[in-house]
C-alpha positions as CSV (number, residue, x, y, z in Angstrom):
1,M,120.2,98.9,76.4
2,R,118.0,98.6,79.5
3,I,119.5,97.8,82.9
4,V,116.2,96.7,84.5
5,N,114.7,93.5,83.3
6,M,111.3,93.3,84.9
7,H,110.5,89.9,83.5
8,V,112.7,88.0,86.0
9,P,112.3,88.1,89.8
10,Y,114.1,90.7,91.8
11,N,115.9,89.5,94.8
12,Y,117.9,91.8,97.1
13,E,121.3,91.3,95.4
14,R,120.0,92.0,91.9
15,M,118.1,95.1,93.0
16,Q,121.2,96.5,94.7
17,E,123.4,95.8,91.6
18,N,120.8,97.4,89.3
19,L,120.5,100.5,91.5
20,V,124.2,101.1,91.4
21,R,124.2,100.8,87.6
22,L,121.2,103.0,87.2
23,L,122.7,105.8,89.3
24,N,126.0,105.5,87.5
25,R,124.3,105.9,84.1
26,Y,121.9,108.6,85.2
27,P,123.8,110.7,87.9
28,I,120.7,112.8,88.7
29,A,119.6,110.9,91.8
30,S,121.0,110.0,95.2
31,I,120.9,106.8,97.2
32,E,121.2,106.1,100.9
33,S,120.4,103.4,103.5
34,I,117.5,104.1,105.8
35,G,118.3,101.2,108.1
36,Q,118.8,97.4,108.1
37,S,116.6,94.4,107.9
38,V,116.7,91.7,110.6
39,L,119.5,89.9,108.6
40,G,121.5,93.1,108.3
41,K,120.6,94.0,104.7
42,L,120.8,97.7,104.1
43,I,117.4,99.1,103.0
44,P,118.0,101.4,100.0
45,H,116.3,104.7,99.6
46,I,116.5,106.7,96.3
47,V,115.7,110.4,96.0
48,I,115.0,111.9,92.6
49,G,114.5,115.7,92.2
50,D,114.4,118.5,94.7
51,G,111.1,120.2,94.1
52,D,108.8,121.6,96.8
53,K,106.3,118.7,96.6
54,S,107.5,115.7,98.5
55,V,106.2,112.3,97.3
56,H,107.1,108.9,98.7
57,M,106.6,105.5,97.0
58,N,107.5,102.0,98.3
59,A,107.3,98.4,97.3
60,S,107.6,94.8,98.7
61,F,106.3,95.4,102.2
62,H,105.1,91.8,101.7
63,A,107.5,89.1,100.7
64,N,105.4,87.3,98.2
65,E,104.4,90.6,96.5
66,W,107.9,91.0,95.2
67,I,106.6,91.7,91.7
68,T,106.0,95.3,93.1
69,T,109.7,95.7,93.2
70,N,109.9,94.8,89.5
71,V,107.4,97.5,88.8
72,M,109.2,100.1,90.9
73,M,112.6,99.3,89.4
74,R,111.2,99.7,85.9
75,F,109.7,103.0,86.9
76,I,113.0,104.3,88.4
77,E,114.8,103.5,85.1
78,D,112.0,105.0,82.9
79,Y,111.8,108.1,85.0
80,L,115.6,108.7,85.2
81,R,116.0,108.1,81.5
82,A,113.2,110.5,80.6
83,I,114.6,113.2,82.9
84,Y,118.2,112.7,81.6
85,Y,117.2,113.0,77.9
86,D,114.4,115.5,78.5
87,E,111.7,113.2,77.2
88,N,108.0,112.8,78.1
89,L,106.9,109.8,80.1
90,N,103.4,108.8,79.3
91,G,102.9,112.2,77.7
92,I,104.2,114.1,80.7
93,S,107.4,116.1,80.9
94,A,109.7,114.2,83.2
95,R,111.9,117.3,83.7
96,K,108.9,119.3,84.9
97,L,108.1,116.6,87.4
98,Y,111.8,116.5,88.5
99,Q,111.8,120.3,89.0
100,D,108.5,120.3,90.9
101,T,108.9,117.1,93.0
102,S,111.2,115.5,95.5
103,L,110.5,111.8,94.9
104,S,111.4,109.3,97.6
105,I,111.5,105.6,96.7
106,V,112.1,102.5,98.9
107,P,111.9,99.7,96.3
108,M,112.1,96.8,98.7
109,V,111.0,97.4,102.3
110,N,111.3,93.7,103.2
111,P,114.5,92.3,101.7
112,D,114.8,89.3,103.9
113,G,111.3,88.2,103.2
114,V,111.6,88.7,99.4
115,D,114.9,86.7,99.4
116,L,113.1,83.9,101.3
117,V,110.4,83.7,98.7
118,V,112.6,84.1,95.7
119,N,115.8,82.3,96.8
120,G,114.7,79.9,99.5
121,V,115.7,79.4,103.1
122,P,118.7,81.3,104.4
123,C,121.6,79.0,105.5
124,L,122.0,81.2,108.6
125,E,121.0,80.0,112.1
126,P,118.8,80.5,113.9
127,Y,116.7,81.7,111.0
128,Y,117.0,78.5,108.9
129,S,115.4,76.4,111.7
130,T,113.0,79.1,112.8
131,V,111.7,79.8,109.3
132,L,111.1,76.1,108.6
133,E,109.3,75.7,112.0
134,I,107.1,78.7,111.2
135,N,106.3,77.3,107.8
136,K,105.5,73.8,109.2
137,E,108.7,72.3,107.7
138,C,107.6,73.2,104.2
139,E,110.4,74.6,101.9
140,G,107.9,76.3,99.6
141,F,107.3,79.9,100.5
142,T,104.8,81.2,98.0
143,G,102.4,82.1,100.8
144,W,105.0,83.9,102.9
145,K,104.2,87.7,103.4
146,A,106.1,88.4,106.6
147,N,109.7,89.4,107.3
148,I,112.2,86.7,108.3
149,R,110.9,86.6,111.9
150,G,107.4,85.9,110.8
151,V,106.0,89.4,111.5
152,D,103.8,91.1,108.9
153,L,105.4,94.4,108.4
154,N,102.2,96.1,107.1
155,N,100.5,95.3,110.4
156,Q,103.3,96.9,112.5
157,F,102.3,100.6,112.6
158,P,100.7,102.5,115.5
159,A,97.4,103.1,113.9
160,N,94.9,101.2,116.1
161,W,97.5,98.4,116.2
162,A,95.8,96.8,119.2
163,I,92.6,96.1,117.2
164,E,94.6,94.1,114.6
165,K,96.5,92.3,117.4
166,E,93.3,91.2,119.0
167,R,91.5,90.0,115.9
168,K,94.3,88.5,113.9
169,I,94.3,84.7,114.0
170,P,98.1,84.2,114.3
171,K,99.1,84.8,117.9
172,R,102.7,83.9,117.2
173,P,105.1,84.3,114.3
174,A,103.5,83.1,111.0
175,P,104.0,83.4,107.3
176,R,101.4,86.1,107.2
177,D,99.1,88.4,109.3
178,Y,101.0,88.2,112.6
179,P,101.4,91.9,113.8
180,G,104.1,91.2,116.3
181,Q,104.1,91.6,120.1
182,C,104.0,95.4,119.9
183,P,103.9,98.0,117.2
184,L,107.3,98.8,115.5
185,S,109.0,95.8,116.9
186,E,110.7,95.1,113.5
187,P,113.7,97.1,112.2
188,E,112.2,97.4,108.7
189,A,109.0,99.1,110.1
190,I,111.1,101.4,112.3
191,A,113.2,102.4,109.3
192,M,110.0,103.4,107.4
193,V,108.7,105.5,110.3
194,N,112.1,107.2,110.8
195,L,112.3,108.0,107.1
196,T,108.7,109.4,107.1
197,E,109.3,111.5,110.2
198,R,112.5,112.9,108.7
199,L,111.2,113.9,105.3
200,Q,107.6,114.8,106.2
201,F,106.1,113.6,102.9
202,D,103.1,115.4,101.3
203,R,101.7,112.1,100.1
204,V,102.7,108.4,100.0
205,V,101.9,105.5,97.7
206,A,102.5,101.9,98.8
207,L,102.6,99.2,96.1
208,H,101.0,95.8,97.0
209,T,99.2,93.1,95.1
210,Q,96.4,92.1,94.2
211,G,92.9,93.3,93.2
212,E,93.2,96.1,90.7
213,E,92.0,98.6,93.2
214,F,93.4,101.1,95.7
215,Y,92.6,102.3,99.2
216,W,92.8,106.0,100.0
217,G,91.0,106.8,103.3
218,Y,91.4,105.9,107.0
219,M,89.1,106.7,109.8
220,D,87.9,110.0,108.1
221,C,91.4,111.4,108.8
222,E,92.3,111.9,105.2
223,P,92.3,115.5,103.9
224,K,89.8,116.7,101.4
225,D,92.2,116.8,98.5
226,A,92.7,113.0,98.8
227,A,89.4,112.5,97.0
228,H,90.7,114.5,94.0
229,L,93.8,112.4,93.9
230,A,91.8,109.2,94.1
231,S,89.6,110.3,91.3
232,E,92.6,111.0,89.1
233,F,94.2,107.7,89.9
234,E,91.0,105.9,89.0
235,R,90.7,107.8,85.8
236,V,94.2,107.2,84.5
237,S,94.4,103.5,85.5
238,G,90.9,102.0,85.6
239,Y,91.7,100.7,89.1
240,R,88.7,101.0,91.5
241,A,89.0,103.6,94.2
242,V,88.0,102.3,97.7
243,R,87.9,104.8,100.4
244,T,88.0,102.6,103.5
245,I,88.2,98.9,104.4
246,D,88.1,97.3,107.8
247,S,91.8,97.2,108.4
248,H,94.3,99.0,110.7
249,A,98.0,99.2,111.5
250,G,99.2,99.6,107.9
251,Y,101.8,102.1,106.7
252,K,99.2,104.1,104.8
253,D,96.9,104.0,107.8
254,W,99.5,105.4,110.1
255,F,100.6,108.1,107.6
256,I,97.0,109.4,107.2
257,L,96.3,109.2,110.9
258,I,99.4,111.1,112.0
259,Y,99.9,113.5,109.2
260,K,96.4,114.0,107.8
261,R,97.8,113.9,104.3
262,P,96.9,111.7,101.3
263,G,98.1,108.1,101.5
264,F,97.4,105.3,99.1
265,T,97.7,101.5,99.1
266,L,97.7,100.2,95.5
267,E,96.7,96.6,94.9
268,L,98.3,95.8,91.6
269,G,97.1,93.1,89.2
270,R,94.5,90.4,89.9
271,G,95.0,86.7,90.8
272,I,96.7,84.8,93.6
273,N,100.0,86.0,95.1
274,P,102.7,85.8,94.0
275,L,101.3,87.0,90.7
276,P,103.0,85.5,87.7
277,L,105.6,87.5,85.8
278,S,103.6,86.9,82.6
279,M,101.3,89.7,83.9
280,I,104.1,92.2,84.5
281,S,103.8,94.2,81.3
282,S,100.0,94.8,81.8
283,I,100.5,95.6,85.5
284,Y,103.2,98.2,84.7
285,K,101.1,99.8,82.0
286,R,98.3,100.5,84.4
287,T,100.5,101.4,87.4
288,L,102.8,103.9,85.6
289,P,100.0,106.5,85.1
290,I,99.2,106.3,88.9
291,L,102.8,106.9,89.9
292,L,103.0,109.9,87.6
293,A,99.7,111.2,88.8
294,S,100.9,111.1,92.4
295,M,103.5,113.7,91.4
296,Y,101.5,116.0,89.1
297,A,98.0,115.9,90.5
């Protein structure tokens, strides 16, 4: 019987409970906290394998893109099960990937924001009043991408952050797009930088929605082998590879700029965020080959 049910929304509590059960059933991975959210939620980090190639994946930087956590949780279960029982996953030996790769996963970068969208307003002051003020007293949060303080976590990284600060319309906390008063002002973004600096990943993959495409370049700083990886991602998924867009200060941007290694932002599915769970099976089917390719290619 499966532990992960990707057909219902993942809030923070459900994710944490499922992770504990998964690691108890498949004791071939480890879990730690890489930091805390604004509201003090521990941000979990799962490591699977101890191979020479270091690959990182993350999900739910943006609150209303919580469906990416559903995808990541299903992938964690499928991968662990395939390793444990020495099975192939999508035709690829899971144990071979396990032996060759150290896989790092942060399945929910923005737990406070996800809980706001999925569960509603927290009953804790000053956040209850502040969030309602930011959201213009509306208690519907389907358009909320930011963390609980109204800062867009994927506009927080020191990769030409000042450009985004200058041109973003929100100049104060907002449901989306506000980059903060300075780079790395938010604990969730700091946790991701500290993790990356500690583990020195060879490549990173960040799950977002939507558009059925992925971005793989930044300011001509990406290495030559990034094009090969992008071609393989495009081949196995049918998603469109886009080298660059006019955007800065994202996690992938910062990683490429600082480390000169391959980084990818995947825009899963197509429609209006938050994408409906009726799409989850088709989204997962097209995402799984990319996640695997990020380890073998």
